[in-house]
PLY file of the C-alpha trace (Angstrom):
ply
format ascii 1.0
element vertex 106
property float x
property float y
property float z
element edge 105
property int vertex1
property int vertex2
end_header
241.72 -21.23 126.23
242.82 -24.78 126.67
243.36 -25.04 122.90
245.64 -22.07 123.00
247.77 -23.50 125.75
247.95 -26.90 124.00
248.99 -25.22 120.82
251.67 -23.26 122.53
252.95 -26.51 124.31
252.97 -28.33 120.89
254.96 -25.49 119.32
257.51 -25.40 122.11
258.01 -29.13 122.03
258.37 -29.10 118.20
261.02 -26.38 118.40
263.02 -28.28 121.02
262.91 -31.47 118.85
264.28 -29.55 115.86
266.66 -27.14 117.53
269.74 -29.43 118.06
270.00 -30.36 114.40
269.60 -26.70 113.30
272.03 -25.51 115.97
274.67 -27.87 114.64
274.14 -26.86 111.06
274.35 -23.22 112.19
277.65 -24.06 113.95
278.90 -25.67 110.79
277.92 -22.53 108.88
279.61 -20.26 111.45
282.85 -22.30 111.42
282.89 -22.21 107.53
282.49 -25.96 107.12
279.80 -25.47 104.64
282.28 -23.42 102.50
283.98 -26.61 101.49
281.36 -29.31 102.31
277.78 -29.28 101.25
275.35 -31.24 103.38
273.99 -33.17 100.28
276.71 -32.59 97.63
280.42 -32.41 97.46
282.00 -28.91 97.00
285.72 -28.72 97.72
285.39 -31.66 100.06
282.98 -34.58 100.21
279.36 -34.07 101.18
278.62 -34.33 104.81
276.08 -36.97 104.20
278.68 -38.96 102.31
281.09 -38.62 105.27
278.27 -39.84 107.53
277.34 -42.81 105.33
281.05 -43.96 105.13
281.81 -43.67 108.87
278.56 -44.13 110.73
278.60 -47.19 112.97
282.32 -47.54 113.20
283.61 -47.79 116.73
285.21 -44.57 118.08
284.48 -42.74 114.91
282.95 -39.59 116.57
286.23 -39.03 118.39
288.22 -39.72 115.26
286.16 -37.50 113.06
286.41 -34.69 115.71
290.19 -35.12 115.67
290.34 -34.97 111.92
288.27 -31.71 111.99
290.86 -30.21 114.41
294.00 -31.53 112.84
293.06 -31.94 109.23
293.53 -35.02 107.18
293.67 -36.47 103.74
294.07 -39.61 101.60
290.57 -40.87 102.16
288.65 -38.99 99.54
289.69 -38.27 96.01
289.12 -34.55 95.92
290.92 -32.03 93.70
291.86 -29.68 96.45
293.97 -32.03 98.50
293.82 -32.74 102.16
291.56 -30.86 104.50
293.63 -28.32 106.64
293.46 -28.16 110.40
290.51 -26.04 111.55
292.14 -23.79 114.14
288.87 -21.77 114.62
287.08 -24.82 115.96
287.36 -25.74 119.74
287.55 -29.42 120.91
283.96 -29.25 122.19
282.70 -27.74 118.80
284.66 -30.46 116.90
282.87 -33.11 118.96
279.55 -31.41 118.38
280.13 -31.16 114.69
281.26 -34.78 114.45
278.24 -35.98 116.28
275.93 -33.92 113.92
277.72 -35.12 110.78
277.53 -38.75 111.88
273.76 -38.28 112.52
272.97 -37.19 109.03
271.03 -39.47 106.67
0 1
1 2
2 3
3 4
4 5
5 6
6 7
7 8
8 9
9 10
10 11
11 12
12 13
13 14
14 15
15 16
16 17
17 18
18 19
19 20
20 21
21 22
22 23
23 24
24 25
25 26
26 27
27 28
28 29
29 30
30 31
31 32
32 33
33 34
34 35
35 36
36 37
37 38
38 39
39 40
40 41
41 42
42 43
43 44
44 45
45 46
46 47
47 48
48 49
49 50
50 51
51 52
52 53
53 54
54 55
55 56
56 57
57 58
58 59
59 60
60 61
61 62
62 63
63 64
64 65
65 66
66 67
67 68
68 69
69 70
70 71
71 72
72 73
73 74
74 75
75 76
76 77
77 78
78 79
79 80
80 81
81 82
82 83
83 84
84 85
85 86
86 87
87 88
88 89
89 90
90 91
91 92
92 93
93 94
94 95
95 96
96 97
97 98
98 99
99 100
100 101
101 102
102 103
103 104
104 105
Protein backbone atom coordinates (compact mmCIF):
# COMPACT_ATOMS: atom_id res chain seq x y z
CA UNK A 1 0.00 0.00 0.00
CA UNK A 2 2.83 2.41 0.87
CA UNK A 3 4.46 1.72 -2.47
CA UNK A 4 1.25 2.62 -4.32
CA UNK A 5 1.01 5.93 -2.43
CA UNK A 6 4.66 6.73 -3.04
CA UNK A 7 4.30 5.87 -6.72
CA UNK A 8 1.26 8.13 -7.02
CA UNK A 9 3.11 10.95 -5.24
CA UNK A 10 6.12 10.54 -7.54
CA UNK A 11 3.86 10.62 -10.59
CA UNK A 12 2.12 13.80 -9.40
CA UNK A 13 5.43 15.51 -8.70
CA UNK A 14 6.86 14.55 -12.09
CA UNK A 15 3.77 15.88 -13.89
CA UNK A 16 3.96 19.23 -12.08
CA UNK A 17 7.65 19.51 -12.93
CA UNK A 18 6.98 19.01 -16.65
CA UNK A 19 3.64 20.78 -17.00
CA UNK A 20 4.83 24.44 -17.27
CA UNK A 21 7.05 23.76 -20.30
CA UNK A 22 4.38 21.70 -22.00
CA UNK A 23 1.72 24.29 -21.20
CA UNK A 24 3.79 27.02 -22.84
CA UNK A 25 4.46 24.90 -25.90
CA UNK A 26 0.74 24.17 -26.05
CA UNK A 27 0.07 27.92 -25.85
CA UNK A 28 2.53 28.49 -28.70
CA UNK A 29 0.68 25.88 -30.72
CA UNK A 30 -2.75 27.39 -29.96
CA UNK A 31 -1.57 30.89 -30.88
CA UNK A 32 -0.06 29.62 -34.17
CA UNK A 33 3.53 30.55 -33.22
CA UNK A 34 4.64 27.11 -34.36
CA UNK A 35 3.22 27.74 -37.81
CA UNK A 36 6.14 30.06 -38.54
CA UNK A 37 8.72 29.09 -35.89
CA UNK A 38 9.91 25.58 -35.22
CA UNK A 39 11.23 24.88 -31.76
CA UNK A 40 14.44 23.36 -33.16
CA UNK A 41 14.50 24.59 -36.76
CA UNK A 42 13.67 27.68 -38.77
CA UNK A 43 10.45 27.60 -40.75
CA UNK A 44 9.28 31.00 -42.00
CA UNK A 45 10.93 32.64 -38.98
CA UNK A 46 13.93 31.63 -36.88
CA UNK A 47 13.75 28.62 -34.59
CA UNK A 48 12.67 29.45 -31.08
CA UNK A 49 15.88 27.92 -29.72
CA UNK A 50 17.88 30.29 -31.96
CA UNK A 51 15.87 33.22 -30.60
CA UNK A 52 16.57 32.00 -27.06
CA UNK A 53 20.31 31.62 -27.61
CA UNK A 54 20.57 35.06 -29.23
CA UNK A 55 18.68 36.93 -26.50
CA UNK A 56 18.98 34.88 -23.30
CA UNK A 57 20.73 36.80 -20.54
CA UNK A 58 20.18 40.28 -22.01
CA UNK A 59 18.71 42.66 -19.46
CA UNK A 60 15.00 43.32 -19.96
CA UNK A 61 14.79 40.92 -22.89
CA UNK A 62 11.72 39.05 -21.62
CA UNK A 63 9.67 42.27 -21.79
CA UNK A 64 11.20 43.30 -25.13
CA UNK A 65 10.49 39.93 -26.68
CA UNK A 66 6.91 40.01 -25.38
CA UNK A 67 6.49 43.44 -26.97
CA UNK A 68 7.89 42.13 -30.25
CA UNK A 69 5.38 39.26 -30.14
CA UNK A 70 2.54 41.75 -29.69
CA UNK A 71 3.69 44.45 -32.12
CA UNK A 72 5.74 42.46 -34.61
CA UNK A 73 9.22 43.34 -35.73
CA UNK A 74 11.92 42.81 -38.27
CA UNK A 75 15.43 43.59 -39.35
CA UNK A 76 17.06 41.19 -36.89
CA UNK A 77 16.89 37.88 -38.77
CA UNK A 78 17.52 37.32 -42.46
CA UNK A 79 14.38 35.44 -43.32
CA UNK A 80 12.74 35.33 -46.76
CA UNK A 81 9.25 36.20 -45.48
CA UNK A 82 10.17 39.61 -44.08
CA UNK A 83 9.22 41.02 -40.69
CA UNK A 84 7.02 39.23 -38.20
CA UNK A 85 3.53 40.74 -38.13
CA UNK A 86 1.81 41.85 -34.92
CA UNK A 87 0.13 38.94 -33.16
CA UNK A 88 -3.30 40.34 -32.33
CA UNK A 89 -4.63 37.01 -31.07
CA UNK A 90 -2.10 37.05 -28.20
CA UNK A 91 -2.83 38.92 -24.95
CA UNK A 92 -0.12 40.80 -23.03
CA UNK A 93 -0.07 38.08 -20.36
CA UNK A 94 0.24 35.37 -23.00
CA UNK A 95 3.05 37.27 -24.73
CA UNK A 96 4.96 37.44 -21.43
CA UNK A 97 4.36 33.73 -20.85
CA UNK A 98 5.54 32.88 -24.36
CA UNK A 99 8.56 35.15 -24.04
CA UNK A 100 9.63 33.50 -20.76
CA UNK A 101 9.18 30.06 -22.31
CA UNK A 102 11.16 30.90 -25.43
CA UNK A 103 14.03 32.35 -23.41
CA UNK A 104 14.11 29.19 -21.27
CA UNK A 105 14.71 26.91 -24.28
CA UNK A 106 18.14 25.34 -24.60
